[in-house]
N, C-alpha and C positions, 0 to 999 in steps of 0.2 A: 406511380404511371408505372401500366406493366411497359415492359422491352417490345416492342414490334418490328421484327425482320424483314429488313427494307428486301425488294423481288429484286433478283441480278438479272440486269438487261446484259444481252449480248451483244457484242457488237459486229459478228456478218453469220447470215442467215443461208442456209443451204436452198438450193433449188428445190429441194422437195417440201420446205417448210416453208416457204414463199406461194408455192401452188396451194400448199391444206390453206393459209390464211386465205388465199383467194377463191377456196374449193374451184381448181382446174387445175388441170394434167400439167406437169412438168415442160412438156412438149409445146403446148401454148407459152409460158413464159418463155421457152428458146426463143421460138417464131418470134414473138412480140419483140424479142431482143434484136433480131435484126429487121424487122420493121421497122424499127423508132430509134433515131438516134441517140434518145435521151438515157435509155436503158441501156448504159456499159457496165453490169458489174466487173468485181475484180475476178482472176482467177488465182487460185493456190497452184503450187511445183506441179499438181499432178493433174491441172487443169479443172479444175472442180471452180462452179462457181460461187463467189463468197458476195451475198448481198447485203448488203450494210442499210440503214435507215432509210435516209437519204433514196438510193434506190427502189425502195418498196414502196415508198412513195410517189416515184415517175410511175410506178408498177402499177398503184392504187389509181393514178390521176385517169392509167390507157384503161384501163379495169374500167373504169367511171366511164368514159365516153362511150368504149366500143359495147362492153355489158350491160350499162345502167343507159346510159342515154340513148344506143343505139347508133350510133355512128357507124360508119363501114373504116374498113382500116386506111383508106386513102382519105375520107373524112375527119379522120380524128388527126391522121398525120398534118392535114392544111390546118387544122385547129391550132396544133402545136405550133407547128412553122411559122403560121402569123401571130406569132406572141399572144394569142391571147389565153396564157400557159396560167393567165391570174386564178385559173381553174384550179392548182394545187393549193392554192391557199383556200378556196373556199372548201374542196373536197376535205383538207385535213381539218379544216374548221368542223363540219358536216361529222365527218369523225371523231371528232372530242367531243362533241355535243350527245353522240350518242353514246359514247363512254359513259359521260354525265348522267345522261337517262338510264342507264343498267345500273348506274351505280345507288341512283337515289330509289328506284324500284326494289332492287336486293334490299336497302334499307328498310326502307315502308316496311315490304313482307317480313322481314327481320321485327321490326317491331313489332308487325301485329301478330306473329306467333310469340312472341314474349308476355302481351297483354291478352294473349289467350289463354297462355297455359297458368 
């Protein structure tokens, strides 16, 4: 069996990397940090924000509420405050299912290209 390298997972992400993941400006992430109490990244000695995977999940939830579901900031704050944040799990599950779907589609294309060769 051939050796397969494991992907190296980062522990912390910069604000630019997080903004790129969501295709938004870093200023929006900083703004949401001030508006939503659940987003609290660690800061290094220089004051640069360092986001963990948990922080990114929380940003993903806010992104889902505001950008995908169309909530206002106040509406999203109310959803989060009301304890209906079981949406964290739903958003994570949807993301995982999308990753699996993309993997299967890539595998299908690879098998079709091998068949055609």
